[in-house]
C-alpha positions in Angstrom: -31.9 -56.3 55.2 -34.4 -58.9 53.8 -35.6 -59.4 50.6 -39.0 -57.5 51.4 -36.8 -54.3 52.2 -35.0 -54.5 49.0 -38.3 -54.6 46.9 -39.7 -51.4 48.9 -36.6 -49.4 47.9 -36.6 -50.6 44.6 -40.4 -49.7 44.3 -39.4 -46.5 45.8 -36.6 -45.4 43.2 -39.0 -46.8 40.4 -41.7 -44.1 41.4 -39.2 -41.5 42.2 -37.6 -41.4 38.9 -40.9 -41.6 37.2 -41.8 -38.5 39.0 -38.8 -36.9 38.3 -39.2 -37.5 34.5 -42.6 -36.4 34.5 -41.4 -32.9 36.4 -38.9 -32.5 33.9 -41.2 -33.1 30.8 -43.9 -30.7 32.2 -41.4 -27.9 32.8 -40.0 -28.4 29.2 -43.8 -28.5 27.9 -44.8 -25.3 29.5 -41.5 -23.5 29.0 -41.8 -24.1 25.3 -45.8 -23.2 25.3 -44.9 -19.7 27.0 -42.2 -19.2 24.4 -44.6 -20.0 21.7 -47.2 -17.7 23.3 -44.8 -15.0 23.4 -44.1 -15.2 19.6 -47.3 -15.7 18.4 -50.0 -14.4 21.0 -52.9 -15.2 18.4 -52.3 -18.8 19.0 -52.4 -18.8 22.4 -55.9 -21.0 22.6 -54.1 -23.6 20.3 -50.9 -23.8 22.0 -52.7 -24.0 25.5 -54.8 -27.1 24.2 -51.9 -28.9 22.7 -49.8 -28.4 26.2 -52.4 -29.8 28.3 -52.6 -32.9 26.0 -48.9 -33.2 26.3 -49.0 -33.1 30.1 -51.7 -35.6 30.1 -49.5 -38.0 28.1 -46.6 -37.2 30.3 -48.6 -37.9 33.5 -49.2 -41.2 32.3 -45.3 -42.5 33.1 -45.7 -41.7 36.9 -49.1 -43.4 37.0 -47.4 -46.4 35.3 -44.5 -46.3 37.5 -46.8 -46.4 40.8 -48.6 -49.1 39.4 -45.2 -50.9 38.8 -44.0 -49.8 42.2 -46.9 -51.4 44.1 -46.6 -54.7 41.8 -42.9 -54.9 42.9 -43.6 -54.2 46.5 -45.1 -57.6 47.2 
């Protein structure tokens, strides 16, 4: 294998791990949101808004890892 192939493999690993972390993070955010809504239904709107803000922050990680993957795969 040549050097470019190693770069493509590294880029795939970087993006895959970034997506895996985001998936786990999103699952944790929404599981705790559902748990909080089941405990205090009157806070549904606040908890949902906070969860979507958290998901937006968590989703920044795979976007950054995608950019890094494209930069490294030259």
